[in-house]
N, C-alpha and C positions, 0 to 999 in steps of 0.2 A: 273503736266506739263502745261505750259504756251504756246496756242499758237500765234504767232504774228500777227498783226491784221493788214492790209491796206484798206484805202477808194481811194475810186473812185469816179466818176459822169457818170453817163448816162443820157445823153441828146436827148427825143424822142420831136420833134417838138412840134405839142400839148399839146403831154403826160407830158410837164415839165419833169423837171429832178430831175433826185435819185441817193442820194448818197448809194451806196454799200457798207458798213463793210466785209469784207471777210479775211480770210487765204493768208498771201499769197502764191505765182504761181499761183491767181485767172486768168481763161482767158478771153480774151473779149468774148467769148461767156457764159459764164457761168454768166459775169460781167451782159450783157443782159437779160437772165433767171432771172438773181439773180432780174431785178427790175421790171420784170410783161413786159416784151416785147420780143416779134419775131424781125428778122432780117425781114423775109419776103419779097427778093428780093430786098432791101430798102439800099445803100450803109449807110457802113459803114468806120466812118474816127476814127481814132487813133491821139488824140491831133493836129489836121487839116491836118493828112495825108489818104489819102485816103487807105484803107486796104479789101483785099479780104481774109487775114488769121485769124479766129477767134480762134486758135488757139495759138496765140499771146499773151502769157506772161506780165501782168500790173504790171507795179508799183506804190505804193502810188502816188495820186493826177496825176494820168493821167485819160481825160475827153474822154468817146467813146461819138461821135456824130451819133446819125440814122436822114439819110437823106432820102428828094426823096419818092416813092412813085410805089406800082408795080401799073405795066400797065392798071388796072383796077382803081386807084385814088384807091384803099383803102388798107387799112391793121389791121392787129388787132395787140392790144396796151393794 
């Protein structure tokens, strides 16, 4: 049984870019966690568009960008 894999890119400011290889059907939230990041109140952009729905299913080649900071100016990545 072979599962179809897809790759998405998660970008988190100073922490840099991480490519995530995953089974098809990965969501935004899963990709962020798989890359080792946390949202922690930061803005999430999918292919340049602001989104709050972390359950959106991704397609191969999608890019997620975490921007902004929490009110304290600190985030755990």
